[in-house]
N, C-alpha and C positions, 0 to 999 in steps of 0.2 A: 328406305327413306324413313327419316326419324320425325317424331312429333315435334321436337325442338326446332325443326326447319320451318315450322308454321307458327312460331311465337313472335310477338312484337310488343313493344312498350306502348301502352295507351294511357294517357293522363285521365284520371277518373272524371274530371270535369267535362270530358268530351262524350261521356255516355249520356245520351239524351234521356231526360226524365219525363218530359212532357212532349206532345206532338207540336209541330209547327202550327201557327194560328189557323192557317188554311192548308188543306191536304197538299195542294200543288206548290206550296211555298218552299219546299225543300230544295236543297242544292242537288246537282247532278254532276258526278265525275264520269267523263266518257273516256274509255280506254280502247284503243285500237290494238287488239291482241297481235295482229300481224306485224305492225310497225312499232308498237310500244308507245305511241303518242298519247298524251293525256290532255284533256280539255276540261276546264272548269266552266260548267254551265248551270242553268237553273232547270228544275224538273219541268217547269211550264214550257220549256223549249223542246221537250221530248218529241212532239209531232214533227219537228224539223228533220229528225233522223229516221222517220218511218215513211214508207211509200205505199201507194196503192198496191194491193195484192200481198203485202206483208200480212202475217197472221200473228196476233198477240194471243198467247195462251195463258189464261188466268186460272188460279186455283180458287174454286168457289166454296171451299169449306167455311164453316161458320164456327167461331169460338164459342164453346159452351161454358156455363158457370160451374166449373169443374171442381172448385175447392170447397170443402165442407169441414167444419170444426165440430168436435163432439167428445163423447166419453165412451170408454169400454164399459161392459157390464160390471167389471171389477172396480170401476170408478176412475181409472186413469184417463188423462186427457190425451187426445190425439188429433191429428190433421189428416184428412183424406184428400188425395188429388186423383180424380178419375182420369185414367189414361185412355181407356177405350170402352165405349158402350157396346156391350155384346148383344143385348136384346132389350126388351122393354123393362126388364127387372134385374139384369145382371151386368156387372162391369168389372174390368180389371183396373186396379187402382194402386197407387203408392200410398203407404201409410207411414206417418211419422209419429212415433210414440216412444216413451221411455223403455217400454218392454213390448216386443212384437206380439200382436194378438195371435192366439192359437185358433186353428180351425174349429168351428162350432161356436166360437164366442160371439156375443152380440154387441152391436154398436148403436148408440143413439146420437144422430148427427143433427146439428142445428136445432136441437131441442124437439124436433118433430119427426125426423126421418129414421126409421129403424132398419138396420141391415145386419146380416149375418156373414161372418167370414167362412167361406166354404173351403178354400184351400189356398196354399201359397204356390205361386208359379214363378220361381226365380226371385226377382226383386219386386214382383207385383203380387197382389192378393186378389183372388176372385171373390167378389161380394155379391150377395143376393139381397135386394131391397124389398121390404115387406109392403103389402097393400096392393091396391089395384091401379094406383096412379102411375103412369109411365115414368120411367127414370128421367127422361129429358125434361118432363114437366116438373118433377121434383127439384132437379138442379136449377131450372130457371127460377123457381120460387124461393129456394132456400140456399142455393150455392152462391159463391162469389167468383168474380172474374179472376182467372189465374194469370195475373201479370207476371212477366219474366222476373227471375231472381235479382237481376241488376237494376230493376226499377224500385226505388226505395219507398215510395208512398203506397198506402192501401188504395184499392180501386175506388175511383170517384166517378161522378156522373159523366165527366168528359171521357173517361176511359171506356165507358159502356158504349159510346159511339165511335170513338177514334181508334180503339184497339179492335176494329172490325172493318173489313173492306165494305165498300158501298154495294158490292155485288154478292156478298156472302149469302148462301141459301141452303147449304147442306150441313146441318149441325153435327159436330163430332170432334173438332180440334180443341186442343188445350193450349195452343199457341197460334197466333195469327200468322198468315203468310204475308210477311211485313212489306215486301216489295209492292204489293197491291194497295197498301194504305195510302199511297201518294195520289191515287186516281180519284177524281170526283166525277159526278155525272156529266158535267159540262165537257171535261176532257174526253170522256168516252164518246160523247156525241160528236165532238169535233173529229176524232179519229175515224169514226164511222163515216162521216161526211167526206173525209179524205180518201176513203176507199180501203182503209186498213181493216182487215177482217178480225173478228174476235171469236175465240173458241175457249172452251172450259174443260178442265179436268177437276177431279176431286182427290185431294190427298189430305187425310185428317192428321194434322201435325201433332206429334207426341211430345211429351216433356223431354225426351232424350235429345231433342234438337239443341238444348242448352248445355248438354254435358260435354266437358272437354274430353279429349282422348287421353287416357291415363296410362297407356303403354308406350314404351319408347319407340318400338318398331310399329309403324302404323298398320302394317300388314297383319299384326296380331290383334287389331281392334275388332270387336264384335259389334256390328252396327245394329241399332234398335230397329224394330219392325213397325211399319205404318201401313194402313190400308188405303188403297187408291182405286180410282175408276177413270178410265179413258173411254168416253162415249164414241160411237161410230161416227157421229156428226163431226167430232173434232178430228178424227182420222181423215174424213172426207175433205174437210176444210184445209187441212195441211197438204193433202195431195193436190187439191185444186190450186192452192197458193203457189206451190212449187212448179206446177205445170205452167202457171202464168208468170213465172220469174220472181215470185215473192220469197221472202225469208221467214223462217220460224223464229219468233222472239218469245222466249219463256219469261213470264213475269214471276220471278222468284225461283229460288232453288227447289222449292217443292214442286212447282209445275215442271221444271226440268227433270227432276227425279221420277215423276210419274211418267213422263213421255219416254225417257230412256229405259225405264223398267218395262214399259209396254212394247219397246222395240228390242228387248233382249234376245228374241229369236232371230233377229236380223232385219225384219221389216216391222214398221209400226202397225200394231193391231189393237183393235178395241178390246176391252175386257176389264175385269176387276180382280183384285187379289191383294196379297200382302207383299210389301217390298222392303228389303233391307239392303238395297243397292248402296254401295260405298264407292263414291267417285273420288279418285285422287290422281295426281299427275301420272300420266301413262295411259289413262282411259281414252278409248276412241269413241267420240260422240257420234251418234247415228241420226239424231233428229234435230237438235237445237243448234241454231247458228248465231243467235244473239241472246244475251242474258241481261235482264234488268234485275238488280238485287241491291239490298242494303249492305252495310259494312258489318263484318262478322267477328265473333269472339276469337281471341288467340287460341291456338291449338285445337280448334273445333273442326268437325268434319265438313262444315260448310265453307270454312276458309280453304280447306283442302280441295273442295269441289271447284271453287272459283279459281284456284291456282291451276287446276287441271284445264279449266276452260280458257283462261286468259294468259297462262304461262306463269311459272313461279316467279321469275325475275320481274316480270311486268307487275304482278300483284304486289310483290314486296315494295316495289318502287311506288306503286299507286297508293298503298297504305301509308308509306312514309309521307308522301305528298298530302294525303288526307289529314294526317296528324298535324303536319306543319301548317296546313291551310285551315285547321280548326273546323273540319267537317264534323257533323254530329253522328255518333255511332249507334249501332244496334237498332232495336225495333222501332223506336220513335225517331230515328236519325235520318240522315240523307241517303241518297241512292247512287248506284253506279250503273252505267250502261256499258257492257263489255262485248266487243266484237270478238268472236272466237279466234283463237290463235291458229 
């Protein structure tokens, strides 16, 4: 299977640059994976497609202010994007600079934050931050929100709120789990009153989520790694929902990847770890029966995932329909509800 099988033409003006005025005002394209039927709906109508004892699984990761600008001790300018916080004073990070910093070199970030390059690990650098202030506090004070590369403007006050889900609570992501951006507290309350159960996983989304697949044979692609947690309560809620005839609905590809990673042994099990699960057509899903997701980049691993879930021909047709219907794409764009093929 080739990467070119997952390419499509997208007019640049369909890439959403700002969120809808209200979270639930996005559009919703519903795809029946079994029959291939498409429906143009509104996200506010989502409760019509959910029933008592269904369980919605959300990713409660919180986006951190992971981008820092600064200088090397040699004077050269650089940009640091924290990929993963390792502990209170260490992180793995991407560094953009005219010359790659060497191990042992010092950095001064945002004019106040001192760090040392300890070593290089592939495309990432291990950094140690000086002082007693925990790294997450330093990032909150001096960092900037890492908006996706296809959003043209610098982070603004609106982004501070809207590029974050209303239920975000576990800091660590450098990109938002964007399917969850459509939910507001009123909709969550309405779903609860309807008998729809809610459960949470944590998967700290990395910058690799935006990277296109650069090899022609997708089996040659090396998936980036992200850390995840699936609590026992979530496992119990899913088992109870299934016993009562409910369905498992993943809110976003990150929730799906966490659940399917936790079921790699055959049965869903609570736990934490790293996952580099790569889902493409031919994958056998163990946990998730419905997927709520945004529209994804051409040639991306996420487009391959939804093609596995909804069927390649169905997804191709759905994306053509979305382009012709002028749906809004990517992080601040519209949503799809996919019934598994």
